[in-house]
C-alpha positions in Angstrom: 38.8 -22.3 62.9 38.5 -22.8 59.2 35.1 -22.7 57.6 34.5 -24.2 54.2 31.9 -22.5 52.1 29.5 -25.3 51.1 26.6 -23.7 49.4 25.7 -20.1 48.5 22.1 -19.3 49.4 22.1 -15.7 48.2 20.6 -12.5 49.6 17.0 -13.6 49.9 14.1 -15.4 48.2 14.6 -15.4 44.4 11.3 -13.9 43.6 11.4 -11.0 46.1 13.1 -7.6 46.0 16.1 -7.1 48.1 18.4 -4.3 49.2 20.5 -3.0 46.3 24.0 -1.7 46.9 24.3 1.9 45.7 20.5 2.2 45.3 19.2 1.7 48.9 20.1 4.5 51.3 20.1 2.1 54.3 21.7 -0.7 52.4 23.8 -2.3 55.1 21.0 -2.4 57.7 18.4 -3.7 55.1 20.8 -6.3 53.7 21.6 -7.7 57.2 17.9 -7.8 58.2 17.0 -9.6 54.9 19.8 -12.1 55.4 18.8 -12.9 59.0 15.1 -13.3 57.9 16.2 -15.5 54.9 18.2 -17.7 57.3 15.0 -18.0 59.5 12.9 -18.8 56.5 15.3 -21.6 55.5 15.2 -22.9 59.0 11.3 -22.8 59.0 11.2 -24.9 55.8 14.1 -27.3 56.7 14.8 -27.2 60.4 18.2 -26.2 61.7 21.1 -27.7 59.8 22.8 -30.6 61.6 26.4 -30.0 62.7 28.9 -29.3 61.3 26.8 -27.2 59.0 26.0 -23.6 59.9 25.2 -20.3 58.4 27.5 -17.4 57.6 26.9 -13.9 56.3 29.8 -13.5 53.8 31.0 -10.1 52.6 31.9 -9.5 49.0 34.0 -6.4 48.2 33.6 -4.8 44.8 34.5 -1.4 43.3 31.0 -0.1 44.1 31.0 -1.3 47.7 30.6 -4.4 49.9 27.5 -6.6 49.9 26.8 -9.7 52.0 25.1 -13.0 51.1 24.1 -16.0 53.1 26.2 -19.2 52.9 26.0 -22.6 54.4 29.4 -23.3 55.9 31.1 -26.3 57.6 34.2 -26.8 59.8 34.6 -30.2 58.1 35.0 -30.7 54.4 33.5 -34.2 54.2 30.0 -33.9 55.6 28.5 -36.6 57.9 25.6 -38.5 56.3 22.9 -36.6 58.2 24.4 -33.2 57.2 24.7 -34.3 53.6 21.1 -35.5 53.6 19.9 -32.2 55.0 21.8 -30.4 52.3 20.5 -32.7 49.5 16.9 -32.1 50.6 17.3 -28.4 51.2 14.3 -26.3 50.2 14.8 -22.6 49.5 11.8 -20.4 49.5 11.1 -18.4 46.3 9.0 -15.9 48.2 8.7 -14.9 51.8 5.2 -16.2 52.1 6.4 -19.7 50.9 8.1 -20.0 54.3 5.3 -18.3 56.3 7.1 -14.9 56.5 6.0 -11.3 56.0 8.4 -9.2 53.8 11.0 -7.9 56.3 11.8 -4.9 54.2 9.7 -2.9 51.8 11.1 -0.3 49.5 9.8 3.2 48.8 12.2 4.4 46.2 15.7 4.4 47.7 14.2 4.3 51.3 14.0 0.9 53.1 11.2 0.4 55.6 12.4 -2.3 58.0 10.6 -4.3 60.6 12.7 -5.4 63.6 13.9 -9.0 63.2 12.1 -10.2 66.3 8.9 -8.8 64.9 9.5 -10.6 61.6 9.9 -14.0 63.3 7.0 -13.3 65.7 4.8 -12.5 62.6 5.9 -15.8 61.0 4.9 -17.6 64.2 1.5 -15.9 64.2 1.0 -16.6 60.5 1.8 -20.3 60.8 0.2 -21.1 64.2 -2.6 -23.6 64.7 -6.2 -22.6 64.8 -8.3 -22.9 67.9 -9.0 -26.6 67.2 -5.3 -27.3 66.9 -5.3 -27.8 63.2 -2.9 -26.1 60.8 -4.1 -24.5 57.6 -2.4 -25.2 55.3 -1.1 -28.4 56.9 2.5 -27.4 55.9 2.3 -24.6 58.5 2.7 -27.2 61.2 6.3 -27.9 60.0 7.1 -24.2 59.6 5.7 -23.3 63.1 7.5 -26.3 64.8 10.9 -25.4 63.2 10.6 -21.7 64.0 9.6 -22.5 67.6 12.5 -24.9 68.0 15.0 -22.4 66.6 13.8 -19.2 68.1 12.2 -20.4 71.3 9.0 -19.9 73.4 9.9 -16.2 74.2 9.4 -15.4 70.5 6.1 -17.2 70.6 5.0 -15.2 73.7 5.9 -12.0 71.9 3.8 -13.1 68.9 0.8 -14.0 71.1 1.0 -10.6 72.9 0.7 -8.7 69.6 
């Protein structure tokens, strides 16, 4: 199946550090985790993209090694109206916290300290959940929480609630 590259999302939020090829000892693992977390953060802000849109981790080979970035792709070149509307309204987080996420990877020199992906999403669900009275603070957290729950399911919420 042919996938058309529609839009390059990059390696993570623009105002956050990310794994650097040749500088990070655990580059491949850290890069993959950041891309998966970035995809989840985009879903939190926008909901899942309507078909035929989807996400792909695209490898780029260079003299110094191969790095991956996140792309929106489509099996169809002409997008249906709902998919084009989703793309036109796309919001990309500049920071992890803008999407209700903790930083999935922190860097100590060339060492990457990584949280398991499930824990990153569970933490985002905890950070964005309603208070005891059912209200969300800030109100935007209602959208983030609903979109994450729809994409990653009740099992992830249960993991978040159990600590």
